[in-house]
N, C-alpha and C positions, 0 to 999 in steps of 0.2 A: 443477053445474047451477044455473042462475039467470039473472036479467036482468043484463046489462052496459050501463052508460051510458057512452059515450065523448064526446069533443069533436065527433064527426060524427054519431052515431046511437045508438040503443039496439037491442039484440038479445038473444035467448035463447042462452045457452050450453048446448050439448048435453052429454049424460053423457060423461065421460072426454075432454072437449075442453079444451085449454088456452086461455087468454085469446088468445094468438097465433093458434091454430087458428080460433077463432071470428071474429077480426078478418079473417082472410085469407078465410074462408068468406063473410063478409058484404061483401067487397070494399071494405074501408076504403081510402080514398085516401092516408092518412097513416100507414099501418102500416109500421113500420121493423123490420128484422130481418136477421140475417146467419147466424150459426152455429146458431141453434135448439137450442142445448145448454146455455145459461147461462154461457157463457164471455165473449163479446165485450161484452155490455151494450147492444147497439144497441136492443133492445126494451124498455129501462127505462122504466117508467111510474110515475106517482105515483098513489097511492090517495087520492081525496078523501072517500069515503064507503064504508061496508062493513057489511053486516048479518049476515055469516056469517064462517066460518072461511076463510082463504086456505091452501089445500093446495098444497104444492110437489111437483111430480112428480119433481124432482131438485134437489139443493142448488145454487143458483147460485154461480158462482165470482167473477162481477163484484161489485164493491163497491156496496152499496145502503144508503140511509138507512132509517130505521125505516118511513116512509111510501111506500117504493118497492118495486116487484117487477119481475121480468123476466116479460114476457108469455109467453115460451116455456116458463116453468117453473111458472107460476101457474094453479091450477085452483080459481077461487072457488066456494065453496058459499054460495049466497044472492045478494042483490043487491049489486053493486059499481059504483062510479063511479071511472073512471080518466082520466087526462089526461097529454099530453105537455108541458102548460105548466109553466114554471119556478115555483118557489115564490115568488119575489120579482119584482115588476115590473121589467122591464129586464134581468133575468138571462136568458141563453140556455142551453138544454141543449146539451151537447157530449160527444162521445165521448172528447174529450181533456181531461185535468185542466188542462193548461197551455193556456189559450185562445190563446196566440200561435201554438201549433202548428196550430190549426184555422183560423187567419186566412187562410192561403194557400189554403184550399179555397173561400173566398168570393170570390176575386179573379176 
């Protein structure tokens, strides 16, 4: 439970609600998800600020950096700021490690 600040808006996360559940409830336009079980990594977000503990409702299988969470697994306690924006300017987030595999999707 706490405030969540995203690239689109801020909202209050209800008790026992994951970050993804809150984003769907508040009708985020950029919310991305598939499996909702921590496998696919589609809902990967970067934490830019956090005032409390980040509880995980289940251990994600997708690979994450230290400043990343899967919205479907994360239940923040306190205020948290998250973004889909890449860490470095010019870098694009991709579901594929090999960017050449993703290039055919943008054609």
